[in-house]
N, C-alpha and C positions, 0 to 999 in steps of 0.2 A: 504494500500500500504506500501511498504518498501522503505526507502530512505537511501542510504549509504553515510555517511559523517564521516570523521576522522577515517576511517577503521572499522566502525561499522554499521551494518544494523539496522536502527531504524524503528519500526512500527509507522506509521503516518497516520492521517486522516486530509484532507485538504478540507474544504467545504466553500461555500459562494462565492460571486462575486470576481473574481481573481484580479480586480483592486481596491478593497475596502481596507479601513483601516483594518489591520490584528490584530487579537488577538492571541498571542502565549502563550500557557499554559505550566506550569511546575508542574508536579504532585509531591505529597509528598510520605512519607512512606519508603524512601530508597529502600530497596529490597522487600518491602511488597506492595508498591503502583503501580498503572499504570494509564493510562490516561482516563479510562472509566468514572470515576466520573466527570472529567473535560469535557468530551464530553457531558454528561448529562446536566451539568450546563451551558456550554457556547454554545452548539449546537444550541439552539433556537435563538441565536443572528446572525446566519449565513444568515438571510434574508437581513441583512444590512452589516455585517462585514465578513471578511474572517477569519474563525476560524481554527487554526492549533493546533491539539493536538497530542502528541507523547509519547511513552514509552521511558524513559531514558535508556541509556546504562546499561546493567546488570539488567534491571527491566522489568516486564510485558512480552511482546512478542518480545522485542528487544534482540539483540545479547548480550551474556555475554562475552565480550572481553575487554581487557585493564583494566584500573583502574577507578573506579567510584568516582573520587574525585570531589569536587565542581568546581575546575578549569576545569577539563575535561568536566563535565556536562554542564557548562556554555559555553565552547568552542563548544560543540556539538550543543547547542541551537543557538548559533551565526552562526555556519556553516549552519544549517537548514534555518535560516532567510535569509542568503545570497543565498543559493542554490535555494530557492523558490522565490527569488526576492521580499521579503515582505516589504522592506523599513523600516521605523520606526514602531515598534510594540507596542501594548498594551501588556505588559507582566503580566501574572497572575499566582499566586502560593498560595497554602494553606498548612497549617501545616508545615512539613519540606520542602515542595515545596515552601513555603513562604520564608524560609531561602535562598533557591536557587534563588528565584526571586529577593530578596534583593542583593544577590551576583551578579546576572546578571546585574541589573541596575547600580550597582557601578562599575562593570568591563567594561560594554559596554554602558555608558550613552548616546552616540550619536545614539544608536540603538533603543532607547525607546521613546515613546510619552506619556505613562501613565503606572501606576502600580496599580494592584489590588491584595490585600492580604486578606487571609481568615484564621482565627483561627491559627495565628502564632505569632512570636515574633522576637526580635533582639538578643536573647540569648538562648542557648539550655535549654531543659527541665531539671528540677532538679528532680532526682530520688527519693529523700526523700519526696519531695512534692507529687509526684505521689503515693508513698506508703501511705502517710497520707490520701490522698483522697480515695484510695482503702479501707483503714481501716474504714474511715468515712462512706463509702457506705455499709459496713458490708459484703464485699466479702471475701470468704475464698479462698486463692490462694496458690499455690506452690511458695514460695518466691525464691527458687533457680532458678526455671524456669523464674520467673519474672525478677530476676537479670540478668540471661543470655540474656533475650530479650533486656532489657533496658541498658545493658552495652556493647552490641555488642559481645556476646559470644554464640550465637545460635549454636547448634550442627548440625542442618540440617534444611531443609525447613520445614519438619514436626514438628520439635521441636519449630520453630517459630510459626507455625499455632496453635499448642495446647497451647502454652504459651499465645498467644493473646486471645484465646477463654476464658480464665479465667477472663479477664477484659474487654472483648468486649462489654459487656452490658453497660459500662459507656460512650460510645461514643455518643449515641443518647440522646435526652432529657428524663428527668425522666418520667416514666409512659408510654413510647412509645416502650420499648424493647419487641420484640417478639423473643423468643429463637429459634423457628423453622425457621423463616425467617432469623434470625441472623446466624444460622448455615449454611443455604443455601448460604448466602452471603459470609461467611468465606470460605466455601469450593470452592467457585468460584474465590477466590483471587489467584493471582500469588505470590509465595514466592521465593525469591532468597537470601538465608541466607548470602552468601559471600558479596553481595552488602550491605545488611543490617548491617552486622558486621563492614564493612569498614566505612560505613556512621557514625555509632556511635563512633567507636574507633578513627577514623582519622578526618572525616569532622567536627564532633561535638567537638573535643578536643579543649578546650579553645576558642570556637567560640563565639564571642560577637561583634556585629556590632553597639551597642548603641552609641559609640562615633562617628560613621560615618553617622548616620541618617540624619544629617543636610546637607550632601553632595547631597542628593537626591532632584533633582529640578523638576521632572515631577509631574503632578497631581496624587495623590494617594488616592485610596479608600481602606478602612480597614473595613472588615466585621468580626463579631465574634458572636457566639451563647452565649446567656446569661448563659447557663449551660455548657460551654466548660470545660471539665475536664483536657484536656492535656495542653491547653494554655488559662487559664482563662482571663477574660476581662482586668485585670491589664496589661497584656502583650500588648494588643492592645492600651491601653491608652499611654503606653510608646512610641509605634510607632507613634501615633497621635501627641503626644507632641514633638517628635523628628524630624519628617518629616515636613518641612515647609508648603507645599501646600497639606494638607491631610484632609480627612473626615472620621470619624468613624461612622459606623452604627451597632447597636446592634440588633440582631434578638432574640426577646423574644420567649420562648418556643422551642428553638433549642439548640442542643449540639455542638459537634465538627464539624458537617457537615451541616451548614445552606444552603449550595449550593445544597445539595441533600435532606435535610429535608424539605425545603421550596423553591423549585426551582423557582416557579413563582415569588415570592417576590425577590429572588436573581437576577433573570433576569431583573426585573423591576428596581431594585436598580442600577444594572450595567448600564442599558440603560440611566437612569436619570443622573448618574455620567458622562458618556461619552458625552451625549448631552450637559450637562452643561459646559463641557470643549472643546466644538467644535469638538468632535471626532465622 
């Protein structure tokens, strides 16, 4: 379905008991991501919880209008929460969607009952660290294309796609990469280079929430793959140490996407966390 809020038509899926505690997910990727992975990961929870997943403005199947700022994206999420009458939500985000989830819980603390973070951090990714990890993996890449991607200067949607393909093999755990399936998955992704460029050039510029982590009062689950190349474990440790009521779970044998690499364990971990906090 599509839901229009703040002048933008958002692609949205809303399942589970309508009066139940709601989980509102925020996807990552800037202009590269969409809510399908979140639907895979959190959809199994709709036997008990109301699960709402949506594509952010300028991403996926949603309308490409307005400005894809963190302020606007958070305002859109809050408008969706209000429009659907969700009450206090469990907000969940991974990767750069984790950045957005942190922004949301700090901007709208009274709208949240819990926070779930995956493969993310409280400060933006360092490009030199990424380059070092690419070199350590022995990948041969077009560094100009790599820099265009990670500095927010993609020339087109297709320029983004082909740049990502060069280091796409680093996202799953070592030994699990299948180039045929990887290419199918890549070709199925939605790319919106304008939203991607804005995210990196503007949203990520000097973005650092480490000094504010102590302001987060809701129970927080932090999940990370032991082989996460984008946001290694030390980023999740900073989150755990900075957020007062938080729990860190490391998924062995997983990369940047433990929610899709081991969905059954992820779902069980989330259920245990929520039950332990009376949600």
